[in-house]
N, C-alpha and C positions, 0 to 999 in steps of 0.2 A: 573253734576247734571240732574236728569231726567227731561224731558220736561213736565210740568204740563198741557200744552194746547194740547198734543198729543192725538188724538182719538184712542180709542182701536181697532176701525174697521181698521185703517190704518197699523196695525202690520201684516207682513206676517206670513202665517201658517207654522210653522216649528216644528221640533221635540223638539228642545230646543229654549229658547228665544235668539233671536240675539240681537246685541248691540243696545242700545236705542239711539234716537237722543239727541244731547246735546244742551244746551243753552250756546253759547260762549259769555263771558262777555268781550267786546271788550274796548280797550283804543286806543288813538290817535297813529298811526305809527305801529299798529300791523297787521301782514299779516291776510288776510281773504281768507280762501281756499274754492273752489268749494265743496258744498255738495256732498257726496258719494252716489248718486243715479243715476239711469240710465239716466233719462231724463236730469238731470243738467249736467252729464259727457258728454253725447252726444252733448248736446248744445255748451259746452265750447271746447270740444275736436273736434270731427268729423265735427260739422258745422262751427266752428270758427278758427280753427287752421290747417294751411296748412300741417304740418308735420305729425300731426295725421291722416288727411284725405288721405294724400298720402300713408302713411304706411299701414293703412287699405285696401286701395284699392290694393295697390301692392301685399300683401299676398292673399286677398281675390279673386281677379281676376286671379292670378297665379294658386292658389290652385284649383279654379273652372275650369281650362283649361286643367287638366290632362286628358289623356284618361285610361279608365277603362278595365281591363281584367276580365272574370268571369270564375271561375273554379267550377265544379260540382264533388265533390270528388277531384281525381287527373286529371280529364279531363278538358280541356280547352275548352270554347265554344265561337265562334265567334258571334253567335246569340243567344239571350235568352230574355224571357219577362222581366227580371229584368234589362238587358241592355236597353231594349226599354223604360222602365219605367225611368231610370235614365236620359235618353236622352230627353224624353218629360214627365216630371212630372205632369204638369198640363196644361189646355188649354191656360193659361195666361203666362207661362214662359217655356223657354227651360231649358235644363239640366244646362248650364253654368250660367244662371241668377239665377236659383233656388239655385244651390250650393253656387254662390257667396253671395247670402243673408244670406245663413247658416254661412258661414265663417265669414262674417262681424258681424253678431250677436254674435259669439263667441268672436271676438275680442273686441267688444265694451261692451258687457254686462257679458261675462264669461259664457253665457248660450245661447243655441239654441234649439229650439222646433221643431220637424217636425211631421206633422199630416198625417197619412196614411188613405185614404178614401177607403173603401172596398165595394165590390158589390158581393153577393153570394160568400163569402170567398176569393174572389180574389182582390188584391190590384190594385186599377184603377188609383188613384192620390196620389201624395205627396205634402204638402204645408209647407212652412216655416212660423211660427207663431211669432209674435213680443214677445221678451221676457218680456217686461215691462207690458204686459197685462196678463201674465202666473202667477198663484200661485200653488205652491205645496200643496197637501192634504196629509199629512203623515198619515199613518195607526197606529195601535197599536204597530207595531214591529219596527216602526221608517222608514220604507220605503214607498215610495208614493203609496197610493192607488188609487189617482186620480189626475186630475189636473183641476183647473177652469181657463177658459179663459174669461176675462173680457173686453167688448167692448160697448162703448154707453150705459153704465149703466145696461147691461144685461150680465148675466153670463151663460156660457156653460160648464158643467162638463164632462170630459173625464174619464171614469172608465178604470183602468188598469188590472183588473182581467179578461183578455181574453187570448185567444190562442194568437193572434197577439194584443199586447197593442196598441191602436190608437196613442199614443204620444211616440216618442223617444226624451228624454232629453239629451243632450250633454253639458258637462261642462268642463271648465278649473278646475284644482285642487285649492280647497280652504281650507286651514289648519283650519280655525276657523267656517266653516259652513257644516251642515250636507247634504243641499240639493241644495244650490246655489253656482255657480263657481265663481271664482275671475277673472275678466278681465284684460288684460294688460293696459287697459285705466285708471283702477282705481289705477293700481301699479304706473302709471306715472302721477296720477292727480296733484301733487305738481309741477312737471317739466312743465305740460300744463299751470298751473296757471302762472308760472314764465315766461314761453314764452309768453303767451296772454299779462301778463302785460308789458312786453317788447315791444310788439307791439303797445299796447296803448300808452306807453311813447314815442314811435317813431312818432305816430300820433299826440301826443300832441305837440311835438317839432315842427312839421310841422305847426300846428294851431298856435303856439305861438312862432315862431322861434326867433324873436327879442326881446322877453319879458321873459327873464329867471326869475325863481322864486327869489324874493327878496323884498325890501321894499324901497320906496322913503322916505327919511327922510327930514323933513323940519326944518331948523335952522333959524327961524324968530328972528327979534330983539326983545330983552327984553322977551324972552321966549313966544312971542305970537304964536298962532296957526292959521291955515287955517281958513277962513271962509266956510260957507256952500256952497256959491256960487263958491269960489275957489276950494274947494274939488270936487264938481260936474264937474267942468270945466276940471281939471286935469285927473278925472277917464274917462271922455268921451274922452279926446284927446288921452289916453293911448289905449283905446279900438279901436278907429276910426284909428288912425295913427301908431300904434305899435304892433298889435295883427294879427295873421294870416300869412300864407305862402307868401301872396302877399307883406306883409311888411318885409320879412326876411332880415336881414342884415342892416336895417335903425337904425342909432345911435340915442340915446335918446338925446333931446335937454333940458337941465335943466336951470332953471332960479330962480331968488328970493329965493336963499338959500336952494333949493332942492339938495340932495345928494342921489346917489343910492348905496344901501348896499345889496349885494348878500347874500342870505340865505340858498342855497342849494348847495349839491355837483353836479358837472358837470357829464355828462354820462361817461367821460373819468376816473374821480376819482372813479365812482362805477363799473369800469370794465364792463360797460353796455353791449357791443356787446359780450365779452367773456362770460358773464353770460347767454345771450340769446342763443348763440351756444352750451353751455354746457347743457342747458334744452333741446335743441333739440336733442342732443346726447342721453341724458336720455330717451327721448320718444322714439327714434329708438331703443335703447337697450330694452325697455320693449316689443316692438312689434317684436324683433327679425329681425330687418332689418338693414343692414349695413349703417352707416350714408352716405357713398359716394353715395348709390342709391338714397338718399333723396336731395342731393345737398348741405349737410352741410359741410361747410368749416372746415379746421383744423384737418381732420381725415385722417391719411396715414396708416390705419391698412391694407389695402389690396393694393397689387401692382398695380391693375388695375381694370377697371369696371367689366370685365369678371370674374375674381376672386371673387369679391363681389358678383356677381350675382349668381355664383355657390355655394358659401357660404349661401345665402338666401335660395337657393332650398334644399341644403342639411341639413341645420340647422333648418330651419323654416316650409318651405311649405311642403316637404315630410312627416315630422313626423305628422303635423296637418292633411293633406289630408289622410294619412294612417289610423289615428285614426278614422276619420269620416267613411272611406270606411269599416273598421272593425265593427264599430257600426251599420251602415246600414245592413251589411251583417248578424250580429247576430240578429238584430230586425226582418228583413225580411225574413230569411231562412225558417221558418216555413210555409210561405205561398208558397215556392218553393221546398219543398222536404227535408229542413232541412240539405243539404250538401253543398249549394252555398255559395261562398265567392267572394268578390270584392278584386282585387289587381290593383295596379297603373302600367301601362305601361310605365316603365322609358326609354325605348329605344326610346320613341316619345318626350322625354324633350331635347330640343335642348341645354339647358344650361349645361347638363350633358354629352355632346357628348365627351369631353376629357377624363373623368372618364371612361365612357364606353369603349372607344377604347383602354385605358391603361389595363382595366380588361381583355377585349378580347385577347390582346397581351399576357398577362400572362398566361391566360388559355390555349390558343393555343400553347404555347411553353412549357407546362407540359407534359413531355413524360409518366408519370406514371398514367395518367388520361385516361380512354376510352372515346370514342366520346360521349356516353350518360352522362358520368359524367361531360364531359366539358359543354355539353348542358344544364344540370341541373344547374351547376354552374353559368350559365350566364342567367338563367331564362326561358329556353326552354324545352319543353316536351322531353322525349327519344323517339327514332325512332327505328324500327325494325332493327335488324342487328347492332346496335350502340355499342354492349359491345366489340368492338375490340379496342385495343390500334393503335393510329395512329395520 
């Protein structure tokens, strides 16, 4: 059912209407999930959940640490203004901090926005903008004509109809949205809520360790009930003497016809710890991080930590970093002659040393390849006189 209290101004500007907010009619005992919006998901995930926090940082920090190679056509350049810009994108951030924020925004929001500041046609600075403040302004053909950035009640519009559009919009694929991406955090939202609820349950057990959920039943003579003074005294004694971690393990002392009746399942009956670990593994799965690297017990998919780290780089970090490198190249190429492209220098990635050594051994042992063919196969430029077999 549509929300009759929702303001029309709060709807994002998209080519087609996005799913409206719903009013959930709740009854006792029904799960309540986190609303699917960036601020709520970030608070419940990155700010409150250790698994999400570590998974995002692990991907973002490692992806931001890669070294970049620059090619102009087929020629590789060790120095170039674009490499200098990536290394020092703005006065407040170095290249690693800037790229880390870009990758983190992609993981948390499914969207990342980079602003290019130009002067006399030259790109001087790059800034990562908060995705929750950005709104797409679609044109008549459905593609974004502009972006509105909202902050402190003020809006700034970035028109995209320029030789170098001022905003680069990076997204994760979303099958149901034309403009905004789907974040791994949103896909893992139910698992995050489950994991957070398990942590809250743990905390409640510590706070109420010797007072499990149940009822004190009074079986007085002739069906009599407790007086108001007796009820207040009993309640006060329970709170003072049996609640909290300090009183953990203290047995209940019952008198005068009182009997304890347990009313809820124990954590063991609910497979409590197993459910928490399963939720943690689902979170790791959504972010593409092997559970072993997050300290989640019960996962033996990888033989050792080194193999899990190599899988993280091959399956998650390198594809993500390569996508961003290609997008930056296509976006900024007009400002540098139109032929430049960025590529990851995989030779400097320590986690892939074994893979690289195995590749070099295979290529070196191939007698049907020339020297230049071998160099090209491992990512190096050809050299003069290298068309000989050897």
